[in-house]
N, C-alpha and C positions, 0 to 999 in steps of 0.2 A: 316032222319030228319039231315040238313047238321048244324054244329054248326061252327060260326065266332067269333073267341076269340076277333078281331079287336075291338076297338073303331068305333061306327057307325059314331061321330063327332070327327075328331082329333084335333078339335080346343083345344079342353078341356084337352084330354089328348095327351097332345104334345111331350111326352117322351117315347111314345111305343115304338119306335124302340131301348130302352135301357131298356126297362121295363123287369122284369125277365120272367115274363110271355111270351112274345116274344120267348124265349129261349126255355121254356117247349114247345110251341104248335110246334115250329118248329123242336122238338126232337132232340135236340142238346144236349149235355152235360152241365150241369148246375153248375156254380160254388157253392162250398161245404159253407154252411152257418154255421157259429161257434156262439153259443151264448154265452155271456158273463155276468158273474153275479157279479157287483162290491159292493152291499149293503151286511154288516157284520152281521152274525147272532149273535153273543155273544158281549155284551155290558158290558163295563169294569166299567163303571159308572152303579151302582144298581140304582133297582126304590126302593126308600125309602117309607115306609109308609107317612112321613110328607111333602114329595113335591107333594101327590095325589093332595090336594086342589088348590094348584098352577098351576097343570097339567090342571085341570079341568077348573079354570078360564082362562088358557091361550090358550084351545083349543086343547091341545097335548094328553091329559087322553087318547082318544081312540086309537089313533095311537102309544102310549106306550105300550099299551095291546097286539098289533100285534105281534106274534110268527113267528119262521120260517115258510115260505110259499115255498112247494116246488113248481118248475116251470114244468110245461111241456113242455119240449122245440120241440117236434113235433110239439104241437100247435102252437107256435110261429114263427116257420119257414114257416107254412102254410097260419098263418096270415102277416107274411112278404110278402110271395108271393102274396097277393092281397092288400097290400097297395099300395093306390097310391099318392105318394108326391103332385102331381099338385093340388089335391082336399083334402088332409089330409084324406081320408076317405078309409075304406075296402071296396073293390067291390066284393061283394058276388053275388051266382047267385039269391038269392032271392032279391037283392038291396044292398045300401048303408048303412053301419054305420059305425061310429065313437068314439073317446072316448070323454065325455064332463067333464066338470068341475064336473057336478050333479054326475057324476059317481066316480068321486075322493071322493067327500062328503060321498056318500052311505058307501063305501067301507073301507075308511079309517077314516071317521069321522072329518075332517079338515073344518072349515070354506072355505066357497068359494065366499060368498056374502058380504062382508064386503069392509075396507078400504083399498086403493091400497097399496101393498109394493113397496118404491120408494127406490132406492138405495142411503146408507149413503158412502159417500166419508169423509176418517180422515187419517189426517197426520201423526199421533200418535194411533196407535193400543195400544200401549203398555197402554198407559194411559186410553183408554176404557176398557181395560183387567183388570186392577187395580181397575177401579171405579166400574165395573157389576162385576167381579169376585171375587175379593178382593186379587187378584194375580199378579205379574208382571212375564209375562212366559221370559225365558230365549231368546235372541236375535235369536239364532239358531233354536228356535222351533216354531218361525214365518217367512214364506217364502212369502213374497210381503205382501198380506193382507189376508193370511189364516194363521191358527192356527193348530199345530200340534194335532191330535186327541189322539195320546198315550200319549204325554206328559197332554192332558186334562185327560185322563182317569185314569193317575198316580196321578194327584193332587188332582184329585176328586173320589179317592177309595171307600170312605166310610163317613157316616155322623152316629154323635153321634146321641142317642137317646135324650140327653139334648141339644143340639146344640140350640142357640137363633135364633131368626125370621131371623136377616141379614144373617145367615150362612146357613139357609134352602134356602132363595131366591136364594143366588149364588148358590148350589148345584143345584137347579132345573133350573137355567140359564144353568148351564154346561150340565146338563140331556139332555135337550132340544138342544144344540147345538149338542152333540153327535149324538141323532136322526138324526139331517138334514146332518149330513156329512157321516153319515153311513147306512142311510135309504133313508131320503127323497130327498138328492142331492149329491148320492155318485157318486165320478170321478175315472178315472183309476187308479188312487194311492189308494184308499181308506185310504188316510192319514192324510188328512187336510179337513178343515171346513173353509168356509169362513165367514170372520169375519164381514161381511155387515150384517149381520142378528144379530149379539149382540145387538145394540142398539135398535132395535125391542123389546128386551127384557128386556128395562129397566123397564117397569111396568107392569110385566105380568097380572095384572085386566085388562091391556089394550090391551094387545098382542092378545088376544081371539076376537077384535074387526076387524084384520085384515084378509083379503081374502088371 
């Protein structure tokens, strides 16, 4: 049996000449692929029992319960070699498959069929922080429209058992921001979270209606 690794129709998989599979099937030395993990395991803002109802209402309760996930780097590299950016699918021997929003919903419990998230542009992020977090970050803790996660963790390091409703709500917003910056949307720095998400946390009971 003769195997032909090339696409039958090159009009769809037009990047075959630069794809990893061409190097592998040509028996050439393949470049080394390194896996990089940016998500932070330890959260400095603890999951206090008083914010659990707000996490459930906002749709972040399930993902807040996720612990450390051990990555299978060999599996990841194998999947990378079968990923086709032209079709956004993995090409397996049995057919194509891809990652869908429904997969995300099942795995982490985030709602995916609600209202769209539209970027909020603000000229004064310090005012937004004061209004929704109850504190103004020092100017050096904001880089453009991103807030330092280190500062956020230090500022909300604990929640008193007799805290009032507003304090609990602000603590919940800070906790969700930390989830976004260190787990959901971690960047290469792992030090900042985009403040565009904060206005969507103004009413945590409405936050759960977003996708």
